[in-house]
One Martini backbone bead per residue (centre of mass of N, CA, C, O) as a GRO file, in nm:
protein
   84
    1MET     BB    1 -12.182  -2.985   1.607
    2PRO     BB    2 -11.884  -2.971   1.491
    3ASP     BB    3 -11.693  -2.924   1.237
    4SER     BB    4 -11.505  -3.094   1.026
    5PRO     BB    5 -11.242  -3.150   0.875
    6PRO     BB    6 -11.130  -3.213   0.588
    7PHE     BB    7 -11.062  -3.458   0.377
    8ARG     BB    8 -10.716  -3.589   0.336
    9PRO     BB    9 -10.562  -3.818   0.144
   10ASP     BB   10 -10.253  -3.717   0.183
   11GLN     BB   11 -10.301  -3.762   0.524
   12ALA     BB   12 -10.381  -4.040   0.531
   13LYS     BB   13 -10.415  -4.352   0.670
   14ASP     BB   14 -10.403  -4.653   0.735
   15ALA     BB   15 -10.647  -4.839   0.888
   16LEU     BB   16 -10.422  -4.991   1.089
   17GLU     BB   17 -10.277  -4.721   1.237
   18GLY     BB   18 -10.545  -4.576   1.361
   19ASP     BB   19 -10.627  -4.276   1.420
   20GLY     BB   20 -10.824  -4.097   1.217
   21ASP     BB   21 -10.773  -4.061   0.908
   22PHE     BB   22 -10.859  -4.307   0.650
   23LEU     BB   23 -10.775  -4.582   0.438
   24LEU     BB   24 -10.889  -4.816   0.242
   25PRO     BB   25 -10.858  -5.072   0.080
   26ILE     BB   26 -10.887  -5.200  -0.202
   27CYS     BB   27 -11.187  -5.262  -0.381
   28VAL     BB   28 -11.418  -5.451  -0.503
   29PRO     BB   29 -11.674  -5.492  -0.673
   30LYS     BB   30 -11.986  -5.518  -0.553
   31PRO     BB   31 -12.151  -5.406  -0.327
   32SER     BB   32 -12.323  -5.414  -0.033
   33LEU     BB   33 -12.666  -5.363   0.102
   34LEU     BB   34 -12.775  -5.271   0.422
   35MET     BB   35 -13.113  -5.229   0.554
   36GLY     BB   36 -13.280  -5.020   0.765
   37GLU     BB   37 -13.470  -4.779   0.920
   38THR     BB   38 -13.199  -4.576   1.010
   39MET     BB   39 -12.983  -4.762   0.851
   40ALA     BB   40 -12.681  -4.829   0.666
   41VAL     BB   41 -12.468  -5.083   0.498
   42VAL     BB   42 -12.167  -5.087   0.338
   43VAL     BB   43 -12.023  -5.372   0.173
   44LEU     BB   44 -11.681  -5.441   0.141
   45THR     BB   45 -11.432  -5.601  -0.063
   46THR     BB   46 -11.125  -5.673  -0.053
   47VAL     BB   47 -10.848  -5.793  -0.219
   48GLU     BB   48 -10.797  -5.979   0.053
   49GLY     BB   49 -11.114  -6.061   0.154
   50GLN     BB   50 -11.215  -5.840   0.324
   51ARG     BB   51 -11.473  -5.709   0.527
   52VAL     BB   52 -11.637  -5.382   0.501
   53GLY     BB   53 -11.824  -5.166   0.708
   54VAL     BB   54 -12.036  -4.879   0.617
   55PRO     BB   55 -12.197  -4.656   0.792
   56LEU     BB   56 -12.529  -4.507   0.725
   57GLY     BB   57 -12.736  -4.278   0.705
   58MET     BB   58 -13.006  -4.181   0.529
   59GLN     BB   59 -12.882  -3.914   0.429
   60GLY     BB   60 -12.612  -4.035   0.331
   61LEU     BB   61 -12.743  -4.227   0.125
   62SER     BB   62 -12.879  -4.008  -0.041
   63ASN     BB   63 -12.619  -3.853  -0.112
   64LEU     BB   64 -12.474  -4.089  -0.253
   65HIS     BB   65 -12.684  -4.125  -0.475
   66GLU     BB   66 -12.663  -3.842  -0.601
   67VAL     BB   67 -12.359  -3.841  -0.663
   68THR     BB   68 -12.353  -4.098  -0.836
   69ARG     BB   69 -12.557  -4.012  -1.049
   70GLU     BB   70 -12.399  -3.760  -1.144
   71ALA     BB   71 -12.135  -3.901  -1.223
   72LEU     BB   72 -12.260  -4.091  -1.437
   73ARG     BB   73 -12.379  -3.870  -1.615
   74MET     BB   74 -12.104  -3.734  -1.681
   75LEU     BB   75 -11.965  -3.992  -1.803
   76GLN     BB   76 -12.188  -4.030  -2.040
   77ALA     BB   77 -12.101  -3.778  -2.156
   78THR     BB   78 -12.010  -3.615  -2.419
   79ASP     BB   79 -11.837  -3.356  -2.546
   80LYS     BB   80 -12.105  -3.248  -2.708
   81ASP     BB   81 -12.251  -3.262  -2.459
   82SER     BB   82 -12.480  -3.127  -2.236
   83VAL     BB   83 -12.451  -3.050  -1.892
   84GLN     BB   84 -12.728  -2.980  -1.639
   0.00000   0.00000   0.00000
């Protein structure tokens, strides 16, 4: 499978405009997570009340967990703390 070009938010379209890279509407906090044996679906609710499901494979879910954990760890560090 060939590599995809990187996602460019400045070139993305609204999700309702058609094919290609797109941005979802702003979503409210507290997403739901539905898990199966081989895939998971993150369910987000937009500010307009629509529900959007984002399917993820198990490796993608694991990667999302790692990135989120690292981002939270860095946000919790104070200026004088060293982050390793």
